Every structure is written in structure tokens, then in C-alpha cells.
C-alpha positions as a printed NumPy array, in Angstrom:
array([[ 12.686, -25.589,  36.459],
       [  9.084, -27.574,  37.228],
       [  7.811, -24.27 ,  38.973],
       [  9.073, -22.257,  35.844],
       [  7.116, -24.455,  33.875],
       [  4.107, -23.905,  35.609],
       [  3.993, -20.378,  36.031],
       [  4.561, -20.225,  32.194],
       [  1.223, -22.46 ,  31.874],
       [ -0.445, -20.14 ,  34.442],
       [  0.202, -17.245,  33.14 ],
       [ -1.033, -18.391,  29.074],
       [ -4.229, -19.373,  31.451],
       [ -4.671, -16.03 ,  32.41 ],
       [ -4.182, -14.49 ,  28.712],
       [ -7.111, -17.118,  27.576],
       [ -9.388, -16.644,  30.172],
       [ -9.02 , -12.795,  29.767],
       [ -9.98 , -13.212,  25.829],
       [-12.368, -15.038,  26.81 ],
       [-13.724, -12.618,  29.149],
       [-13.068, -10.129,  26.351],
       [-15.476, -11.765,  23.855],
       [-18.62 , -11.307,  26.308],
       [-18.605,  -7.509,  25.021],
       [-21.472,  -6.126,  22.962],
       [-20.649,  -5.873,  19.339],
       [-20.784,  -2.17 ,  20.03 ],
       [-18.399,  -1.921,  22.681],
       [-16.047,  -4.087,  20.954],
       [-16.137,  -1.631,  17.6  ],
       [-15.509,   1.222,  20.051],
       [-12.666,  -0.69 ,  21.73 ],
       [-11.409,  -1.049,  18.232],
       [-11.599,   1.678,  16.921],
       [ -9.869,   3.531,  20.122],
       [ -7.328,   1.068,  20.11 ],
       [ -6.738,   1.869,  16.437],
       [ -6.059,   5.624,  17.159],
       [ -3.622,   4.755,  20.189],
       [ -1.842,   2.613,  17.761],
       [ -1.603,   5.128,  15.234],
       [ -0.052,   7.441,  17.194],
       [  2.583,   5.418,  18.838],
       [  3.516,   4.348,  15.318],
       [  3.849,   8.196,  14.06 ],
       [  5.795,   8.922,  17.202],
       [  8.5  ,   5.821,  16.978],
       [  8.529,   5.73 ,  12.653],
       [  7.639,   9.588,  11.318],
       [  7.699,   8.034,   7.739],
       [  4.844,   5.786,   8.388],
       [  2.181,   8.498,   8.71 ],
       [  3.071,   9.589,   5.391],
       [  2.635,   6.044,   3.985],
       [ -0.833,   5.39 ,   5.934],
       [ -1.831,   8.708,   4.14 ],
       [ -1.218,   7.926,   0.556],
       [ -1.928,   4.017,   0.869],
       [ -4.965,   2.447,  -0.296],
       [ -5.854,   0.836,   3.382],
       [ -4.219,   0.356,   6.92 ],
       [ -4.967,  -1.94 ,   9.344],
       [ -4.2  ,  -1.461,  13.371],
       [ -3.457,  -4.5  ,  15.558],
       [ -2.916,  -4.658,  19.311],
       [ -1.047,  -8.43 ,  19.735],
       [  0.661, -10.448,  22.477],
       [  2.359, -13.545,  22.292],
       [  3.2  , -16.556,  24.518],
       [  6.821, -18.463,  23.461],
       [  7.785, -21.563,  25.186],
       [  9.868, -24.266,  23.769],
       [  9.157, -25.551,  20.505],
       [  6.347, -23.449,  19.867],
       [  4.742, -19.906,  20.103],
       [  1.205, -18.318,  19.98 ],
       [  0.282, -14.487,  18.69 ],
       [ -3.053, -13.318,  18.969],
       [ -4.376, -10.192,  17.603],
       [ -7.035,  -7.769,  17.19 ],
       [ -7.83 ,  -4.318,  15.563],
       [ -9.088,  -2.815,  12.216],
       [ -8.367,  -2.487,   8.907],
       [ -9.764,   1.066,   6.877],
       [-10.255,   1.639,   3.251],
       [ -9.062,   5.357,   2.696],
       [-11.152,   5.745,  -0.4  ],
       [-14.328,   3.997,   0.669],
       [-14.158,   4.523,   4.498],
       [-14.699,   0.973,   5.048],
       [-14.087,  -0.194,   8.38 ],
       [-13.42 ,  -4.12 ,   8.944],
       [-12.748,  -5.192,  12.081],
       [-10.236,  -8.156,  12.195],
       [ -8.064, -10.929,  14.259],
       [ -4.711, -12.422,  13.704],
       [ -3.5  , -15.592,  14.419],
       [  0.016, -16.348,  14.254],
       [  2.08 , -19.467,  15.308],
       [  5.656, -20.22 ,  15.13 ],
       [  7.727, -23.246,  15.185],
       [ 11.378, -23.281,  16.337],
       [ 13.299, -22.396,  19.593],
       [ 11.073, -19.544,  21.254],
       [ 10.241, -18.238,  25.042],
       [  8.991, -15.082,  26.307],
       [  5.548, -13.454,  26.291],
       [  5.273,  -9.523,  24.869],
       [  2.501,  -7.227,  23.829],
       [  3.249,  -5.214,  20.411],
       [  1.546,  -3.077,  17.703],
       [  1.1  ,  -3.825,  14.037],
       [  0.221,  -1.043,  11.404],
       [ -0.238,  -2.865,   8.157],
       [  0.419,  -0.401,   5.056],
       [ -2.308,  -1.701,   1.842],
       [ -1.021,  -0.496,  -1.545],
       [ -3.794,  -1.665,  -3.818],
       [ -7.41 ,  -2.591,  -3.909],
       [ -6.084,  -6.265,  -4.954],
       [ -3.845,  -6.262,  -1.348],
       [ -7.077,  -4.648,   0.097],
       [ -9.819,  -7.514,  -1.151],
       [ -7.379, -10.317,   0.033],
       [ -6.202,  -8.61 ,   3.391],
       [-10.187,  -8.335,   4.703],
       [-11.405, -11.464,   3.085],
       [ -8.843, -13.909,   5.657],
       [ -6.669, -14.608,   1.96 ],
       [ -3.745, -13.133,   3.92 ],
       [ -1.188, -15.29 ,   4.687],
       [  2.427, -14.404,   5.657],
       [  5.511, -15.385,   6.921],
       [  8.213, -13.145,   8.264],
       [ 10.61 , -11.636,   5.877],
       [ 13.101,  -8.799,   6.552],
       [ 13.916,  -5.417,   4.751],
       [ 14.95 ,  -1.808,   6.333],
       [ 13.889,   0.049,   3.477],
       [ 10.997,  -0.629,   1.03 ],
       [  9.769,   1.244,  -2.204],
       [  6.366,   0.497,  -3.006],
       [  7.457,  -0.059,  -6.851],
       [  4.434,   2.514,  -7.928],
       [  4.562,   5.972,  -6.366],
       [  8.018,   6.086,  -5.402],
       [  7.345,   6.258,  -1.808],
       [  9.156,   4.399,   0.721],
       [  8.392,   2.858,   3.601],
       [ 11.833,   3.596,   5.949],
       [ 11.592,   0.612,   8.441],
       [  8.948,  -1.482,   7.41 ],
       [  8.522,  -5.132,   6.543],
       [  7.277,  -6.813,   2.8  ],
       [  4.783,  -8.802,   4.643],
       [  2.738,  -9.935,   1.079],
       [  2.239,  -8.537,  -2.16 ],
       [  1.021,  -4.482,  -1.618],
       [  1.097,  -5.019,   1.974],
       [  4.293,  -3.902,   4.423],
       [  4.095,  -3.836,   8.321],
       [  5.619,  -1.488,  11.158],
       [  5.953,  -3.141,  14.512],
       [  6.274,  -1.606,  17.771],
       [  6.976,  -3.691,  21.052],
       [  4.965,  -2.332,  23.987],
       [  6.425,  -4.519,  26.748],
       [  7.962,  -7.996,  27.255],
       [ 10.685,  -9.729,  26.21 ],
       [ 10.614, -12.721,  23.515],
       [ 13.65 , -14.815,  22.214],
       [ 12.881, -16.533,  19.334],
       [ 14.836, -18.528,  16.477],
       [ 11.874, -19.506,  14.417],
       [  9.405, -20.036,  11.661],
       [  6.201, -18.206,  11.722],
       [  2.839, -18.394,   9.998],
       [ -0.081, -16.194,   9.995],
       [ -3.477, -15.406,   9.063],
       [ -5.766, -12.131,   9.493],
       [ -9.582, -12.847,   9.218],
       [-12.438, -10.307,   9.464],
       [-14.706, -10.991,  12.837],
       [-17.744, -12.05 ,  11.265],
       [-19.605, -10.531,  14.403],
       [-18.199,  -7.217,  14.363],
       [-18.473,  -7.016,  10.48 ]])
């Protein structure tokens, strides 16, 4: 048991070190990396959730994030980064995500998130860093305006839906979560 604990601590330290090394990239390099990652996330989402393509195309804006999580005991820590794109203005805002969870948690995984943003008010909240959310599950959601549905999406805030696609790893959790998305000051 003690050996497993130290292995998990070592894994968490490797993840933190990797994020520190990534922080030493130039802003232009990191923006290019996030833009490339965004295209990859969209392609994976469109393949897994075909309805997400029309949801993104018809939305006010969208945001792609690539994230990883470490869960141990009663706490969990998720971190991600990505880019939010306004379909009307073309504005790109580079963002980061921090999520904490309390409850029964165990494991580690990497996953992608695709946020679909319905309107300007939701966009303004999203890019200002004033969007905080927990978890709410729904198999199919209607936007209440155009009649579009977001099959397999989850409502996370007023006017914001999310698709999630796990890439690798395993995490078992029974917990309460809270997350915040905020803009990168050095990239915007």
C-alpha cells in the first residue's frame, strides 16, 4: 500500500514537472500548440459525437480543452488548457481550466472537452473567467432557442454545453466537483 502511495505521488510530481516545462515555451509556440490541439480535439469529437459538428457550426462560440486528472483518496485535481473561438467575430481566447473534486476518487486519465456556447452573454462569462460549474448529467439537451439538440452533451452553465471524450487512463470517482475556466493573461 505504501509503495502504491509513493508511486502515485511520483506520478503527480511528473505531471506537475511536465506542466512547468511546458510553461517555458514562448507565447507564440504555446498559441500554435493550442491551436493545433484544438483541431485535433474537434476531429475526435466529430468522430465520436457526430451531432457536435452541427452544434459547433451553429453556435455563437465554442471552446476546446485538453485536460488530465489525478484522483487519490478524498481529493481530485484536473487541469486543462485550450482555446475558445467566437464564430461571429473570429476572436480566439486562450484558456486554462482548474477543477477540484472532493469525495471518493482514484485514478488518472487524459480527456478532451468541447464546450458549445449558445450566446453572447454566455461567451462573455466564459472568457472573463466568471464561469464556474459543477457536474450535471443529461443525455439530450435542447438549446431552447433554435430547437437544436445537443445529443450526448451535458449542461454545465446557462447557455453552455460540454462534450467529453476520455483519451486514456482510468478514474473512479464519486465526488462533488467545482471547476473554473479562465483566460491565459500571457497569451491573450
